[in-house]
C-alpha positions as CSV (number, residue, x, y, z in Angstrom):
1,M,0.0,0.0,0.0
2,S,1.4,3.4,-1.0
3,E,2.3,6.0,1.5
4,Q,-0.5,8.3,0.2
5,L,-3.1,5.5,0.5
6,S,-1.9,4.6,4.0
7,F,-2.2,8.2,5.0
8,F,-5.8,8.5,3.7
9,A,-6.9,5.2,5.2
10,R,-5.4,6.0,8.7
11,D,-7.0,9.5,8.5
12,L,-10.4,8.1,7.7
13,I,-10.2,5.5,10.5
14,E,-9.2,8.2,13.0
15,K,-12.2,10.4,11.9
16,G,-14.6,7.4,12.2
17,E,-15.5,7.5,8.5
18,D,-16.2,4.2,6.6
19,F,-14.7,3.6,3.2
20,V,-14.2,1.0,0.5
21,I,-10.9,-0.6,-0.7
22,A,-10.6,-2.3,-4.1
23,R,-7.5,-4.3,-4.8
24,V,-6.1,-6.4,-7.6
25,V,-5.6,-9.8,-6.0
26,E,-4.9,-11.9,-9.1
27,T,-3.9,-11.3,-12.8
28,K,-3.3,-13.4,-15.8
29,G,-1.7,-12.2,-19.0
30,S,-1.3,-8.6,-19.9
31,T,-3.1,-6.2,-17.4
32,P,-2.6,-2.5,-16.7
33,R,-1.7,-3.1,-13.0
34,K,-0.4,-6.2,-11.2
35,S,-1.5,-7.8,-7.9
36,G,-1.3,-5.4,-5.0
37,A,-2.6,-2.3,-6.9
38,I,-5.2,-0.6,-4.7
39,L,-8.0,2.0,-5.0
40,L,-9.7,3.6,-2.0
41,M,-13.0,5.3,-2.3
42,E,-14.4,7.6,0.4
43,K,-18.1,8.0,1.1
44,N,-18.3,11.2,-1.0
45,G,-16.9,9.3,-4.0
46,N,-13.4,10.7,-3.9
47,T,-10.8,8.1,-4.8
48,V,-7.1,7.6,-4.0
49,G,-4.9,5.1,-5.9
50,T,-5.7,3.1,-9.0
51,V,-6.4,-0.5,-10.2
52,G,-5.3,0.3,-13.7
53,G,-7.4,3.1,-15.3
54,G,-9.7,2.9,-18.3
55,L,-12.8,0.8,-18.3
56,L,-11.5,-1.5,-15.5
57,E,-11.2,1.4,-13.2
58,A,-14.6,2.8,-14.2
59,E,-16.3,-0.6,-13.5
60,T,-14.4,-1.0,-10.2
61,E,-15.5,2.5,-9.1
62,K,-19.1,1.5,-9.9
63,L,-18.7,-1.6,-7.6
64,C,-17.2,0.6,-4.9
65,R,-20.1,3.0,-5.0
66,K,-22.5,0.0,-4.8
67,T,-20.5,-1.4,-1.9
68,L,-20.7,1.9,0.0
69,E,-24.5,1.4,-0.2
70,T,-24.7,-2.3,0.6
71,K,-21.8,-2.3,3.1
72,E,-20.9,-5.8,1.8
73,K,-17.8,-6.9,3.7
74,K,-15.9,-8.5,0.9
75,H,-16.5,-9.7,-2.7
76,L,-14.4,-10.9,-5.5
77,Y,-15.1,-9.8,-9.1
78,E,-13.5,-11.3,-12.2
79,F,-12.8,-9.2,-15.3
80,T,-11.7,-10.3,-18.8
81,L,-9.7,-7.6,-20.6
82,D,-9.4,-9.4,-23.9
83,E,-11.8,-7.5,-26.2
84,K,-12.1,-10.6,-28.4
85,Q,-13.9,-12.5,-25.7
86,A,-17.6,-12.3,-25.0
87,G,-18.4,-10.0,-22.1
88,A,-14.9,-8.6,-21.9
89,L,-14.0,-5.0,-21.2
90,E,-12.8,-3.3,-24.3
91,M,-9.3,-2.5,-23.1
92,G,-7.2,-4.6,-25.5
93,C,-4.9,-5.8,-22.8
94,G,-5.5,-9.5,-23.4
95,G,-5.5,-10.6,-19.7
96,D,-7.7,-11.3,-16.8
97,A,-7.9,-9.6,-13.4
98,V,-9.6,-10.5,-10.1
99,I,-10.5,-7.5,-7.9
100,Q,-11.5,-7.7,-4.3
101,V,-13.9,-5.0,-3.1
102,E,-14.1,-4.6,0.6
103,Y,-16.2,-2.3,2.9
104,I,-14.1,-1.0,5.8
105,E,-15.8,0.0,9.0
106,A,-13.8,2.6,10.8
107,A,-14.9,1.2,14.1
108,E,-13.7,-2.3,13.2
109,P,-11.1,-2.1,10.4
110,G,-9.8,-5.6,11.1
111,N,-6.6,-6.7,9.4
112,L,-6.2,-3.4,7.6
113,I,-4.6,-1.9,10.7
114,E,-1.8,-4.4,10.5
115,E,-1.4,-3.8,6.8
116,L,-1.1,0.0,7.5
117,R,1.6,-0.7,10.0
118,T,3.7,-2.7,7.5
119,E,6.3,-0.2,6.3
120,K,9.2,-0.5,4.1
121,T,12.4,1.2,5.1
122,A,15.4,2.2,3.1
123,Y,18.7,2.6,5.0
124,I,21.1,4.9,3.1
125,F,24.6,4.6,4.4
126,G,26.2,7.9,3.3
127,G,24.7,11.3,3.3
128,G,26.9,12.7,0.5
129,H,25.9,13.7,-3.0
130,V,24.3,10.4,-4.1
131,G,22.6,9.9,-0.7
132,Y,21.2,13.4,-0.8
133,A,19.8,12.9,-4.4
134,L,18.4,9.4,-3.6
135,E,16.6,10.1,-0.3
136,P,13.6,12.1,-1.8
137,I,13.2,9.6,-4.7
138,L,12.9,6.7,-2.3
139,R,10.3,8.6,-0.3
140,H,8.3,9.1,-3.5
141,I,8.2,5.4,-4.1
142,D,6.9,4.7,-0.6
143,Y,9.9,4.1,1.5
144,R,10.7,5.5,4.9
145,T,14.3,6.7,4.7
146,I,17.0,6.5,7.4
147,I,20.3,8.2,6.7
148,I,23.5,7.0,8.4
149,D,26.8,8.8,8.2
150,D,29.9,9.4,10.3
151,R,29.9,13.1,9.4
152,E,27.4,15.3,11.2
153,E,27.6,18.0,8.5
154,Y,26.2,15.4,6.1
155,A,23.8,13.7,8.5
156,N,21.5,16.2,10.0
157,S,17.8,17.2,9.9
158,E,18.5,20.4,8.0
159,R,20.0,18.4,5.1
160,F,17.4,15.7,5.3
161,P,14.3,17.4,6.7
162,H,11.9,14.7,5.6
163,A,13.8,11.6,6.4
164,E,12.4,9.3,9.1
165,R,15.7,9.4,11.0
166,V,19.2,10.7,10.6
167,V,21.9,8.8,12.5
168,V,25.4,10.0,13.1
169,V,27.9,7.2,14.0
170,D,31.4,7.5,15.3
171,D,32.6,4.9,12.9
172,F,30.9,2.7,10.3
173,D,32.1,-0.3,12.3
174,N,29.3,0.4,14.6
175,C,26.7,1.6,12.1
176,F,24.1,-1.1,12.9
177,D,24.1,-0.5,16.7
178,D,21.1,1.8,16.6
179,I,19.2,0.6,13.5
180,H,17.2,-2.6,12.8
181,P,16.8,-3.5,9.2
182,D,14.5,-6.5,8.4
183,E,13.6,-8.7,5.4
184,N,11.5,-5.8,3.9
185,S,14.3,-3.3,4.1
186,C,16.6,-1.9,1.5
187,M,20.2,-1.1,2.3
188,I,22.1,1.2,0.1
189,I,25.8,1.6,0.6
190,V,27.1,5.0,-0.7
191,T,29.6,6.1,1.8
192,R,32.4,8.5,0.9
193,G,35.1,5.9,0.3
194,H,36.0,2.3,-0.1
195,K,36.9,1.9,3.6
196,G,33.4,2.9,4.8
197,D,31.7,0.8,2.1
198,L,33.6,-2.3,3.2
199,K,32.8,-1.7,6.9
200,V,29.1,-1.4,6.1
201,L,29.0,-4.3,3.7
202,R,30.8,-6.6,6.1
203,Q,27.9,-6.2,8.5
204,A,25.1,-5.9,6.0
205,L,25.8,-9.3,4.5
206,K,24.7,-10.9,7.8
207,I,21.3,-9.3,7.7
208,P,18.4,-10.6,5.6
209,C,16.9,-7.8,3.5
210,A,14.9,-7.1,0.3
211,Y,17.7,-5.3,-1.4
212,L,21.4,-4.7,-0.8
213,G,23.4,-2.5,-3.1
214,M,26.9,-0.9,-3.0
215,I,28.2,1.9,-5.1
216,G,31.6,1.6,-6.9
217,S,33.3,0.4,-10.1
218,R,33.7,-3.2,-10.9
219,R,37.4,-3.0,-10.1
220,K,36.9,-1.4,-6.7
221,N,34.2,-3.9,-5.8
222,S,36.4,-6.8,-6.9
223,L,39.1,-5.7,-4.5
224,L,36.5,-5.4,-1.7
225,F,35.2,-8.9,-2.5
226,E,38.7,-10.3,-2.4
227,T,39.2,-8.8,1.0
228,L,35.9,-10.4,2.2
229,R,36.8,-13.8,0.8
230,E,40.1,-13.7,2.7
231,E,38.0,-13.1,5.8
232,G,36.0,-16.2,5.1
233,V,33.0,-14.8,3.2
234,A,31.7,-17.2,0.6
235,D,30.8,-16.3,-3.0
236,D,27.3,-17.5,-2.2
237,D,27.0,-14.8,0.4
238,L,27.7,-12.2,-2.3
239,K,25.3,-13.5,-5.0
240,D,22.4,-11.2,-4.1
241,L,24.5,-8.0,-3.7
242,H,23.9,-5.4,-6.4
243,A,27.4,-4.0,-7.1
244,P,27.9,-1.9,-9.0
245,I,24.7,-0.5,-7.7
246,G,21.8,0.6,-9.9
247,L,20.5,-0.3,-13.4
248,S,22.9,0.3,-16.2
249,I,21.5,3.4,-17.8
250,G,24.8,5.3,-18.4
251,S,24.3,7.5,-15.3
252,E,27.1,9.9,-14.4
253,T,25.7,12.6,-12.1
254,P,24.6,11.9,-8.5
255,E,21.0,12.5,-9.6
256,E,21.3,10.1,-12.5
257,I,22.9,7.5,-10.2
258,A,20.1,8.0,-7.7
259,I,17.5,7.3,-10.4
260,S,19.3,4.2,-11.5
261,I,19.4,2.9,-7.9
262,A,15.7,3.6,-7.4
263,A,14.9,1.9,-10.7
264,E,16.8,-1.2,-9.6
265,I,14.9,-1.3,-6.3
266,I,11.6,-1.0,-8.1
267,K,12.7,-3.8,-10.5
268,E,13.7,-6.0,-7.6
269,R,10.4,-5.3,-5.7
270,R,8.2,-6.1,-8.7
271,E,10.0,-9.4,-9.5
272,T,9.3,-10.6,-6.0
273,I,5.5,-10.0,-6.2
């Protein structure tokens, strides 16, 4: 669930206002959005989010308005998007979608509360040029951001006013003492030098996460990997590390590198759905 949707849902629950959530729970073939896409409709008909646009969205909104009247707890609707099939929506996608429409009572929101609490966090090790460019991009794709650096001038709330936290460490050897990444977290290593990168990577490899990436050229990374192998790290421990970090799009500037990193995180996230 996106940050915007979570905000609206929490706000409506706090105000005691019921609403409807429609979500794509299954897809086959080509569809405009994949499983997990969500649309929220308030009692006044306002919507946040999308299940794919076009006729699919229009039909889903009709079902949401109907559900606001009937207050039906949960119902699954199947849509065929191949315009060649009888009864299909004329979208030309060629796939099928199953959408669940659910009436949410603010007084008893059920499992939705737990879903709203499920948050993804991106830990950015290094508040320099790349970290500075990357932080707002990750927030826009629904990550809480935590900045970690050993330089207070690069790790402060003035430089990162919208980050969830900014952590200043004495040394990257101890950079995990006050943070707690989990299997849903992203860890991005973009410190100011090879020494800091190695210190962070040495610890990060021991922590399960959704994404781990480290900046640097192939030659630099090869040298770091050789150091880790001499310390007993197996090649299998390095197989899920993205290094050099980011998709290969010819990026050069910190902003371009930040976009390539975010794109790789999105790709990784979508492939696990």
